[in-house]
C-alpha positions in Angstrom: 0.0 0.0 0.0 1.5 3.3 -1.1 -1.1 5.8 0.1 -4.2 6.1 2.4 -7.4 5.1 0.5 -9.4 7.5 2.8 -7.4 10.7 2.5 -4.7 10.1 -0.1 -1.8 10.7 2.3 1.4 9.0 1.2 2.9 8.9 4.6 1.2 5.9 6.1 2.7 3.6 8.7 2.9 -0.1 8.9 2.3 -1.4 12.4 2.9 -5.0 13.3 3.8 -7.6 15.8 6.8 -10.0 15.7 7.8 -13.1 17.6 11.2 -12.9 19.3 13.0 -15.7 21.1 14.4 -14.9 24.5 15.9 -16.4 27.6 14.7 -15.1 31.0 16.0 -16.1 34.5 13.1 -17.4 36.5 15.2 -16.8 39.7 16.2 -13.2 39.1 13.6 -12.1 36.5 16.4 -10.7 34.3 16.7 -11.0 30.6 19.6 -13.3 29.7 19.4 -13.4 26.0 17.1 -11.9 23.3 17.3 -12.3 19.5 17.6 -9.2 17.5 15.3 -10.4 14.7 12.1 -12.3 14.7 9.2 -13.6 12.6 6.4 -11.3 11.6 3.1 -12.5 13.0 0.7 -9.7 11.8 0.7 -6.2 10.3 -1.7 -3.4 9.4 -1.5 0.0 7.8 -2.5 3.2 9.7 -2.9 6.8 8.8 -3.1 10.0 10.9 -6.6 10.6 9.5 -7.8 7.6 11.5 -7.8 5.0 8.7 -6.7 1.5 9.8 -6.5 -1.4 7.3 -7.6 -4.9 8.3 -5.0 -7.0 10.1 -2.9 -9.2 7.8 -1.4 -12.4 9.2 1.5 -14.3 8.0 
């Protein structure tokens, strides 16, 4: 998507959620290791005019 279908704005944002693997110490509650990249789970496009596309899942 290159522009907002509601207002025509070409500065829309892609918002999404990713899955990241991590290791957490149960004893201390501290993060021991976290991957820098993950798998995309879902995404949608939003515009400042209030438009939100439907959620796309991968």
